[in-house]
C-alpha positions as CSV (number, residue, x, y, z in Angstrom):
1,M,46.3,81.7,152.7
2,T,48.4,84.8,152.0
3,N,47.5,87.9,153.9
4,K,46.5,90.6,151.4
5,Y,47.6,93.2,154.0
6,F,51.2,92.1,153.6
7,T,51.0,91.8,149.8
8,K,49.8,95.4,149.4
9,D,52.7,96.8,151.4
10,V,55.3,94.7,149.5
11,E,53.9,96.0,146.2
12,Q,54.2,99.6,147.5
13,Y,57.7,99.0,148.7
14,A,58.7,97.5,145.3
15,R,57.4,100.6,143.6
16,S,59.8,102.7,145.7
17,L,62.9,100.9,144.4
18,R,63.5,103.3,141.5
19,T,67.3,103.1,141.6
20,L,67.5,99.3,141.2
21,S,67.3,97.4,137.9
22,K,64.0,95.8,136.8
23,H,65.6,92.4,137.1
24,T,66.7,93.0,140.7
25,V,63.3,94.4,141.7
26,A,61.6,91.3,140.1
27,N,63.9,89.0,142.1
28,Y,63.2,90.9,145.3
29,Q,59.4,90.7,144.7
30,T,59.7,86.9,144.2
31,D,61.7,86.6,147.5
32,L,59.4,88.8,149.4
33,G,56.4,86.9,148.1
34,R,57.8,83.7,149.5
35,F,58.4,85.4,152.8
36,V,54.8,86.7,152.9
37,E,53.5,83.2,152.3
38,F,55.6,82.0,155.2
39,I,54.5,84.6,157.8
40,S,50.9,84.2,156.7
41,S,51.1,80.5,157.4
42,T,52.6,81.2,160.9
43,G,49.6,83.3,161.9
44,C,51.2,86.7,161.7
45,K,48.5,89.4,161.2
46,T,50.5,92.6,161.0
47,W,54.2,93.5,160.5
48,L,54.5,94.0,164.3
49,D,53.9,90.3,164.7
50,V,57.2,89.5,162.8
51,D,59.9,89.3,165.4
52,E,63.5,88.1,165.5
53,K,62.3,84.5,166.2
54,T,60.1,84.6,163.1
55,A,63.0,85.9,161.1
56,R,65.3,83.1,162.2
57,Q,62.6,80.5,161.6
58,Y,62.3,81.8,158.0
59,L,66.0,81.6,157.4
60,A,66.0,78.0,158.8
61,A,63.1,77.2,156.4
62,C,65.1,78.6,153.5
63,R,68.1,76.4,154.3
64,E,65.9,73.3,154.8
65,S,64.3,73.9,151.3
66,G,67.8,73.6,149.8
67,L,68.5,77.3,149.1
68,L,72.3,78.1,148.9
69,G,74.0,80.8,150.9
70,R,74.1,83.2,147.9
71,S,70.3,82.9,147.4
72,I,69.6,83.4,151.1
73,S,71.9,86.5,151.1
74,R,69.7,87.9,148.4
75,H,66.6,87.1,150.5
76,L,68.1,88.9,153.4
77,S,69.0,91.9,151.4
78,A,65.4,92.2,150.1
79,L,64.0,91.7,153.6
80,R,66.3,94.2,155.3
81,G,65.3,96.7,152.7
82,L,61.6,96.0,153.2
83,F,61.8,96.3,157.0
84,R,63.8,99.5,156.7
85,W,61.1,100.9,154.6
86,L,58.4,99.7,157.0
87,K,60.2,101.4,159.9
88,K,60.5,104.6,157.9
89,E,56.8,104.5,157.2
90,K,56.3,104.0,161.0
91,M,54.6,100.6,160.6
92,I,57.2,98.9,162.8
93,F,59.7,100.0,165.5
94,K,62.5,97.5,165.0
95,N,64.0,95.6,162.0
96,P,63.9,91.9,162.9
97,F,66.4,91.0,160.2
98,F,69.1,93.5,161.4
99,G,72.3,91.7,162.2
100,L,71.2,88.3,160.8
101,K,73.7,86.7,158.4
102,A,73.3,84.1,155.7
103,P,75.3,80.9,155.8
104,K,78.5,81.1,153.8
105,S,78.4,79.6,150.4
106,K,81.0,77.0,149.3
107,S,83.3,78.9,146.9
108,R,83.0,77.5,143.4
109,L,86.0,77.5,141.2
110,P,85.4,79.0,137.8
111,E,85.0,76.7,134.8
112,V,87.8,76.8,132.3
113,L,88.7,75.1,129.0
114,D,92.1,73.6,128.7
115,V,94.6,74.8,126.1
116,D,93.7,72.0,123.6
117,Q,89.9,72.7,123.9
118,M,90.6,76.4,123.5
119,S,92.7,75.8,120.4
120,Y,90.0,73.5,118.9
121,L,87.3,76.1,119.5
122,L,89.3,78.9,117.9
123,S,90.5,76.8,115.0
124,R,87.0,76.6,113.5
125,K,87.0,77.8,109.9
126,A,85.3,81.2,109.5
127,D,83.9,81.4,106.0
128,S,80.9,83.7,106.4
129,A,80.3,87.2,107.8
130,L,78.9,86.1,111.1
131,L,81.5,83.4,111.6
132,I,84.3,86.0,110.9
133,R,82.8,88.3,113.4
134,D,82.3,85.6,116.0
135,K,85.9,84.4,115.6
136,A,87.2,87.9,116.1
137,M,85.1,88.3,119.2
138,F,86.2,85.1,120.8
139,E,89.8,85.5,119.9
140,L,89.7,89.0,121.5
141,M,87.9,87.7,124.7
142,Y,90.3,84.9,125.2
143,G,93.4,86.8,123.9
144,C,92.8,89.7,126.2
145,G,90.7,88.2,129.0
146,L,87.8,90.5,128.4
147,R,84.5,90.6,130.2
148,V,81.6,90.2,127.8
149,S,80.4,93.8,128.7
150,E,83.9,95.1,127.9
151,L,83.8,93.4,124.5
152,T,80.4,94.9,123.6
153,F,81.5,98.4,124.6
154,L,84.5,98.4,122.3
155,N,84.7,100.9,119.5
156,V,86.9,100.8,116.4
157,G,89.0,103.6,117.9
158,D,89.8,101.4,120.9
159,V,92.0,99.1,118.7
160,Y,95.5,100.3,118.0
161,L,96.6,97.9,115.4
162,D,99.9,99.7,114.7
163,Y,100.9,99.3,118.3
164,N,99.3,95.9,119.0
165,E,97.2,97.4,121.8
166,L,93.6,97.5,123.0
167,R,92.0,100.2,125.2
168,V,89.3,98.6,127.4
169,T,86.7,100.3,129.6
170,G,86.0,98.1,132.6
171,K,84.0,98.2,135.8
172,G,83.6,101.7,137.3
173,R,84.5,103.2,133.8
174,K,88.1,102.4,134.6
175,E,90.3,102.2,131.4
176,R,93.2,99.8,130.9
177,L,95.5,99.3,128.0
178,L,96.1,95.6,127.0
179,P,98.5,93.9,124.6
180,L,96.8,92.6,121.4
181,G,97.9,89.1,120.5
182,R,98.8,88.0,117.1
183,E,95.8,85.7,116.5
184,A,93.4,88.3,117.9
185,K,94.9,91.0,115.6
186,T,94.6,88.7,112.6
187,A,91.0,88.0,113.3
188,I,90.2,91.7,113.7
189,L,91.9,92.6,110.5
190,K,89.8,90.0,108.7
191,W,86.6,91.3,110.4
192,L,87.0,95.0,109.7
193,P,86.4,94.9,105.9
194,V,83.4,92.7,106.5
195,R,82.1,95.1,109.2
196,E,81.8,97.9,106.6
197,R,78.8,96.1,105.1
198,Y,76.8,96.7,108.3
199,T,77.7,100.3,109.1
200,N,74.9,102.0,107.1
201,K,72.7,102.8,110.1
202,L,75.5,104.1,112.4
203,E,75.9,107.8,112.9
204,N,77.4,109.0,116.2
205,E,79.4,106.0,117.2
206,S,81.5,103.2,115.7
207,P,81.1,99.9,117.6
208,L,83.7,97.4,116.8
209,F,81.3,94.5,116.7
210,L,77.9,94.8,115.1
211,S,74.8,92.6,114.8
212,N,73.3,91.7,111.4
213,R,70.9,94.6,111.9
214,S,73.8,97.1,112.1
215,N,73.4,97.7,115.8
216,R,76.1,97.4,118.5
217,I,76.2,93.8,119.4
218,S,74.5,92.8,122.6
219,V,75.7,90.7,125.5
220,R,72.9,88.2,124.9
221,T,73.9,87.8,121.2
222,V,77.5,87.1,122.3
223,Q,76.3,84.5,124.8
224,S,74.0,82.7,122.3
225,R,76.7,82.6,119.5
226,L,79.3,81.2,121.9
227,H,76.9,78.6,123.2
228,L,76.1,77.7,119.6
229,W,79.8,77.3,118.7
230,G,80.3,75.0,121.7
231,R,77.3,72.9,120.7
232,L,78.3,72.6,117.1
233,L,81.9,71.7,117.9
234,E,80.7,69.2,120.6
235,L,83.0,70.4,123.3
236,G,81.1,68.6,125.9
237,T,80.4,71.6,128.1
238,S,78.0,74.6,127.9
239,L,80.1,77.5,126.9
240,H,79.5,81.0,128.3
241,P,81.6,84.2,127.7
242,H,83.1,84.3,131.2
243,M,84.6,80.9,130.6
244,L,86.9,82.5,128.0
245,R,88.1,85.1,130.5
246,H,88.6,82.4,133.2
247,S,90.6,80.3,130.7
248,F,92.8,83.3,129.8
249,A,93.5,83.9,133.5
250,S,94.2,80.3,134.3
251,H,96.5,79.7,131.2
252,M,98.4,82.9,131.9
253,L,99.0,82.0,135.5
254,E,100.1,78.5,134.7
255,S,102.6,79.8,132.2
256,S,103.9,82.9,134.0
257,G,103.1,82.4,137.7
258,D,102.9,86.2,137.9
259,L,99.7,86.9,139.9
260,R,100.1,90.6,139.9
261,A,100.4,90.8,136.1
262,V,97.3,88.7,135.7
263,Q,95.5,91.0,138.1
264,E,96.4,94.0,135.9
265,L,95.4,92.3,132.7
266,L,92.0,91.3,134.1
267,G,91.4,94.7,135.6
268,H,90.8,93.4,139.2
269,S,90.8,96.0,141.9
270,N,91.9,93.5,144.6
271,L,94.5,90.8,144.3
272,S,92.2,88.5,146.3
273,T,89.8,88.4,143.4
274,T,92.6,87.1,141.1
275,Q,93.8,84.5,143.7
276,V,91.0,82.1,142.8
277,Y,93.0,81.2,139.8
278,T,95.9,80.0,142.0
279,H,93.4,77.3,143.3
280,L,92.8,76.3,139.7
281,D,96.5,75.9,139.1
282,F,96.9,73.9,142.3
283,Q,94.1,71.6,141.2
284,H,96.2,70.9,138.1
285,L,99.4,70.3,140.1
286,S,97.5,68.1,142.6
287,S,96.2,66.0,139.7
288,V,99.7,65.6,138.2
289,Y,101.1,64.7,141.7
290,D,98.3,62.1,142.3
291,K,99.1,60.4,139.0
292,A,102.8,60.6,139.1
293,H,104.2,60.3,142.6
294,P,104.7,56.7,143.9
295,R,103.5,57.7,147.4
296,A,100.4,59.4,146.1
297,R,98.9,56.4,144.2
298,R,95.6,55.3,145.6
299,G,95.7,51.8,147.1
300,S,99.5,51.7,147.3
301,K,100.9,50.2,150.5
């Protein structure tokens, strides 16, 4: 049975997390609730009963339950924060989770569409206002390698059609200037006259992409529309916005081999973040090698 003493303190701690998003706080509360159930079942009566051995036992229980390294890291973050707060409130003298580390997660390579799949997706006929808007969004995301948040932040004034350039505001409010490809430019030129039908509610800003209620388009709407396109076109995979960005990076690297240029286009601060796409390219090369090289054929003697 869960100790109400622990639950009360966890709720008070959660109320102190004013700087975190509601989503993060909700996740922390779920993780801490799981921890409270665990220590209640082990016979702990107060926070002072929770020592380093208990902390290690809990992490071991998380691993045995099938939680991955990333999820355990989030648990640890929540628990370290809770015990820092308990120490500040003078309920404990030592943080039992200080110095403990989560197991490393296996790095997952990003999902990408191949060039043919990408062409098939963007070749869909756009014969309605929503489809014209969608196609312009997807052409821009793939053509410029945009994050979905960067797409939704775009204003009309960020598009320099005369110069074939696009100004993007990325993470940390950092701006970068990107080349605007022919197909993306054509799609935007088709969308802009249609967009005028939805601008009656706008006053102080001019978002490039609008919802059918004349508001700046949301990340969720972009996600749902792309998912719908993938389902209707029967691409055989669940599409999400970041897949277009990953595909852009992978295709650019395969064609140019210029990792630094891809880094600049993506707006990555560190080259190591971009290097994941070299593994994708190696997968392609490895696959070709296995199929083509006489010494690589499986079962050959």
